[in-house]
LUMZA-639438 format. One record per residue (C-alpha): residue number from 1; x, y, z. Coordinates in nm, 2 decimals, padded with zeros to 4 digits. Example, Ala and Ser with C-alpha at 12.3 -4.5 7.8 and 13.67 -1.06 7.14 Angstrom:
n:east:north:up
1:01.23:-00.45:00.78;
2:01.37:-00.11:00.71;
END
This chain:
n:east:north:up
1:-02.83:04.79:-00.28;
2:-02.83:04.43:-00.14;
3:-02.53:04.28:00.03;
4:-02.35:04.04:-00.22;
5:-02.26:03.80:00.06;
6:-02.62:03.79:00.18;
7:-02.75:03.73:-00.17;
8:-02.50:03.44:-00.22;
9:-02.61:03.27:00.10;
10:-02.98:03.30:00.00;
11:-02.91:03.13:-00.33;
12:-02.75:02.83:-00.15;
13:-03.06:02.72:00.04;
14:-02.99:02.92:00.35;
15:-02.65:02.77:00.44;
16:-02.42:02.99:00.64;
17:-02.10:02.86:00.48;
18:-02.04:02.81:00.11;
19:-01.73:02.64:-00.03;
20:-01.62:02.78:-00.36;
21:-01.39:02.55:-00.55;
22:-01.15:02.74:-00.78;
23:-00.89:02.61:-01.02;
24:-00.53:02.61:-00.90;
25:-00.24:02.63:-01.14;
26:00.08:02.43:-01.12;
27:00.18:02.20:-00.84;
28:00.02:02.22:-00.50;
29:00.09:02.08:-00.16;
30:-00.11:01.79:00.00;
31:-00.40:01.94:00.20;
32:-00.41:01.72:00.51;
33:-00.67:01.94:00.68;
34:-00.92:01.88:00.39;
35:-00.86:01.50:00.40;
36:-00.92:01.50:00.78;
37:-01.25:01.69:00.72;
38:-01.36:01.40:00.50;
39:-01.24:01.12:00.73;
40:-01.60:00.99:00.77;
41:-01.61:00.93:00.39;
42:-01.28:00.75:00.42;
43:-01.42:00.51:00.69;
44:-01.73:00.45:00.48;
45:-01.53:00.36:00.17;
46:-01.30:00.13:00.37;
47:-01.59:-00.05:00.53;
48:-01.76:-00.09:00.19;
49:-01.45:-00.23:00.03;
50:-01.41:-00.48:00.31;
51:-01.77:-00.60:00.28;
52:-01.74:-00.63:-00.10;
53:-01.42:-00.83:-00.07;
54:-01.59:-01.11:00.13;
55:-01.95:-01.08:00.02;
56:-02.09:-01.36:-00.19;
57:-01.77:-01.57:-00.17;
58:-01.75:-01.94:-00.11;
59:-01.47:-01.93:00.15;
60:-01.50:-01.57:00.26;
61:-01.21:-01.46:00.49;
62:-01.05:-01.80:00.44;
63:-00.90:-01.67:00.12;
64:-00.68:-01.46:00.34;
65:-00.54:-01.78:00.49;
66:-00.52:-01.99:00.17;
67:-00.34:-01.73:-00.05;
68:-00.02:-01.68:00.17;
69:00.00:-02.04:00.29;
70:-00.03:-02.18:-00.07;
71:00.23:-01.93:-00.19;
72:00.46:-02.02:00.10;
73:00.43:-02.39:00.02;
74:00.50:-02.34:-00.35;
75:00.80:-02.11:-00.29;
76:00.94:-02.35:-00.03;
77:00.93:-02.63:-00.28;
78:01.07:-02.44:-00.58;
79:01.32:-02.21:-00.41;
80:01.39:-02.38:-00.08;
81:01.40:-02.75:-00.19;
82:01.49:-02.74:-00.56;
83:01.69:-02.41:-00.60;
84:01.85:-02.44:-00.25;
85:01.83:-02.07:-00.18;
86:01.98:-01.99:00.16;
87:01.75:-01.86:00.44;
88:02.00:-01.70:00.69;
89:01.99:-02.02:00.91;
90:01.61:-02.02:00.95;
91:01.37:-02.28:00.81;
92:01.29:-02.17:00.46;
93:00.90:-02.18:00.50;
94:00.90:-01.93:00.78;
95:01.18:-01.72:00.62;
96:00.98:-01.68:00.30;
97:00.65:-01.62:00.48;
98:00.81:-01.34:00.68;
99:00.88:-01.17:00.35;
100:00.55:-01.27:00.18;
101:00.34:-01.12:00.46;
102:00.43:-00.75:00.40;
103:00.48:-00.81:00.02;
104:00.13:-00.95:-00.03;
105:-00.02:-00.66:00.15;
106:00.19:-00.41:-00.05;
107:00.11:-00.58:-00.39;
108:-00.26:-00.60:-00.32;
109:-00.27:-00.24:-00.19;
110:-00.07:-00.11:-00.48;
111:-00.29:-00.29:-00.74;
112:-00.62:-00.18:-00.57;
113:-00.52:00.18:-00.53;
114:-00.39:00.20:-00.89;
115:-00.73:00.10:-01.03;
116:-00.94:00.27:-00.77;
117:-01.01:00.59:-00.96;
118:-01.14:00.42:-01.27;
119:-01.36:00.20:-01.06;
120:-01.51:00.51:-00.88;
121:-01.58:00.72:-01.19;
122:-01.95:00.76:-01.12;
123:-01.87:00.91:-00.77;
124:-01.59:01.13:-00.90;
125:-01.80:01.29:-01.17;
126:-02.09:01.37:-00.95;
127:-01.97:01.51:-00.62;
128:-01.66:01.69:-00.49;
129:-01.43:01.55:-00.22;
130:-01.06:01.51:-00.20;
131:-00.98:01.25:-00.46;
132:-00.69:01.11:-00.26;
133:-00.96:00.96:-00.03;
134:-01.03:00.69:-00.30;
135:-00.67:00.53:-00.33;
136:-00.63:00.58:00.05;
137:-00.94:00.37:00.12;
138:-00.82:00.10:-00.12;
139:-00.50:00.07:00.07;
140:-00.68:00.06:00.41;
141:-00.92:-00.22:00.31;
142:-00.63:-00.47:00.28;
143:-00.54:-00.44:00.65;
144:-00.79:-00.71:00.74;
145:-00.60:-00.96:00.53;
146:-00.27:-00.85:00.68;
147:-00.40:-00.90:01.04;
148:-00.52:-01.26:00.95;
149:-00.18:-01.33:00.79;
150:00.00:-01.18:01.09;
151:-00.18:-01.43:01.32;
152:-00.07:-01.72:01.09;
153:00.28:-01.59:01.12;
154:00.27:-01.60:01.50;
155:00.14:-01.96:01.48;
156:00.42:-02.06:01.23;
157:00.68:-01.91:01.46;
158:00.56:-02.14:01.74;
159:00.55:-02.44:01.50;
160:00.91:-02.38:01.38;
161:01.04:-02.30:01.72;
162:01.12:-01.93:01.65;
163:01.06:-01.75:01.97;
164:00.87:-01.42:02.00;
165:01.09:-01.13:02.08;
166:01.05:-00.76:02.15;
167:01.14:-00.70:01.79;
168:00.77:-00.77:01.72;
169:00.69:-00.43:01.86;
170:00.83:-00.28:01.54;
171:00.57:-00.44:01.32;
172:00.30:-00.16:01.36;
173:00.56:00.10:01.26;
174:00.67:-00.11:00.96;
175:00.32:-00.16:00.83;
176:00.27:00.21:00.85;
177:00.58:00.25:00.63;
178:00.44:-00.01:00.38;
179:00.11:00.19:00.36;
180:00.32:00.50:00.31;
181:00.50:00.35:00.01;
182:00.19:00.18:-00.14;
183:-00.01:00.51:-00.12;
184:00.27:00.71:-00.28;
185:00.32:00.48:-00.57;
186:-00.05:00.38:-00.59;
187:-00.16:00.74:-00.62;
188:00.09:00.80:-00.90;
189:-00.03:00.50:-01.09;
190:-00.39:00.58:-01.03;
191:-00.35:00.92:-01.19;
192:-00.16:00.77:-01.48;
193:-00.43:00.50:-01.53;
194:-00.70:00.77:-01.56;
195:-00.50:00.95:-01.83;
196:-00.36:00.64:-02.00;
197:-00.59:00.34:-01.97;
198:-00.33:00.09:-02.09;
199:-00.14:00.14:-01.76;
200:-00.38:-00.11:-01.60;
201:-00.22:-00.38:-01.81;
202:00.13:-00.27:-01.71;
203:00.07:-00.28:-01.34;
204:00.04:-00.66:-01.29;
205:00.36:-00.72:-01.48;
206:00.53:-00.44:-01.29;
207:00.43:-00.59:-00.95;
208:00.55:-00.94:-01.05;
209:00.88:-00.80:-01.17;
210:00.91:-00.59:-00.86;
211:00.87:-00.89:-00.63;
212:01.18:-01.07:-00.78;
213:01.37:-00.74:-00.75;
214:01.29:-00.74:-00.38;
215:01.44:-00.99:-00.13;
216:01.12:-01.18:-00.07;
217:01.23:-01.53:-00.17;
218:01.60:-01.47:-00.11;
219:01.80:-01.29:00.16;
220:01.97:-00.95:00.10;
221:02.29:-01.12:00.21;
222:02.32:-01.28:-00.13;
223:02.43:-00.94:-00.26;
224:02.79:-00.84:-00.21;
225:02.82:-00.59:00.08;
226:02.95:-00.31:-00.13;
227:02.65:-00.33:-00.37;
228:02.37:-00.38:-00.12;
229:02.29:00.00:-00.12;
230:02.17:-00.05:-00.48;
231:01.92:-00.32:-00.36;
232:01.80:-00.09:-00.08;
233:01.71:00.19:-00.33;
234:01.41:-00.03:-00.38;
235:01.19:00.11:-00.09;
236:01.04:-00.23:-00.02;
237:01.38:-00.41:00.01;
238:01.47:-00.25:00.34;
239:01.12:-00.30:00.48;
240:01.11:-00.67:00.39;
241:01.44:-00.72:00.56;
242:01.31:-00.52:00.86;
243:01.00:-00.74:00.88;
244:01.22:-01.05:00.88;
245:01.42:-00.91:01.16;
246:01.11:-00.83:01.36;
247:00.96:-01.18:01.32;
248:01.28:-01.39:01.33;
249:01.46:-01.19:01.60;
250:01.77:-01.12:01.39;
251:01.95:-00.78:01.41;
252:01.80:-00.49:01.21;
253:02.00:-00.33:00.93;
254:01.98:00.04:01.00;
255:02.17:00.14:00.69;
256:01.94:-00.05:00.46;
257:01.63:00.07:00.64;
258:01.75:00.43:00.61;
259:01.82:00.41:00.24;
260:01.48:00.24:00.17;
261:01.30:00.50:00.39;
262:01.46:00.79:00.20;
263:01.37:00.63:-00.13;
264:01.01:00.58:00.00;
265:00.98:00.94:00.09;
266:01.09:01.05:-00.26;
267:00.83:00.81:-00.42;
268:00.56:00.93:-00.19;
269:00.62:01.30:-00.25;
270:00.64:01.27:-00.62;
271:00.34:01.04:-00.64;
272:00.11:01.25:-00.42;
273:00.22:01.58:-00.58;
274:00.16:01.44:-00.93;
275:-00.18:01.31:-00.82;
276:-00.27:01.66:-00.67;
277:-00.16:01.82:-01.00;
278:-00.38:01.59:-01.21;
279:-00.68:01.58:-00.97;
280:-00.85:01.88:-01.13;
281:-00.88:01.69:-01.46;
282:-01.02:01.36:-01.33;
283:-01.38:01.45:-01.36;
284:-01.34:01.55:-01.72;
285:-01.13:01.26:-01.86;
286:-01.23:00.96:-01.64;
END
């Protein structure tokens, strides 16, 4: 009688190792080892998204300069000049740009990751790989725009006389936290978009509403001290304020950052776990 393992290997073109994918019931944990094994696919998808973003465009990477600057000028006119919103003693243009920089990255990453699975339906239905790679690559591709906007911010700090401080060393850690939040919520929305296609119309409205619920164009100090913890339940609120402290050299608010970080962890765990639960159905319903 032939060895079953030997027979199995012969049927798979002589490969020594065969991966058998079996259905798992219920909730399952995130498999970081599997994602690491497919890291090359992640880099390829990120590079492809970056090339597509700037290919066959009139201004190319200049859009990464125009968008935040134009938004800064508009907000400075409407909220700074007309509405007279306070800016914690800093010039309003640089105050609002310090909030727009992380928010623009977050909003673009969230929108891209939410629609990423529907845009990759041909790939998902033909070959196996960890589906989390797709929304993760969508988040990573926006880092180029963030770096360009970061350089603009450094130049604006010089222009408005805001000195560079050691607080800038916190920026890499803060952008990792923003990626963390965008990935958690983006994976949740991407799974919901696959199952319920009308979610793609809800996301732009949700992002716009979320911006005004976040201290992007106004300082958190406008809220009474005893109610600020409600504001910081929004995971981006504490990070926006932390970015402002990093850029403008003002003191960090550890309590607000802690509350927003805890909220971000909850969003991330629920989003990724729901994504992992629904992943087995993507190829069938996408």
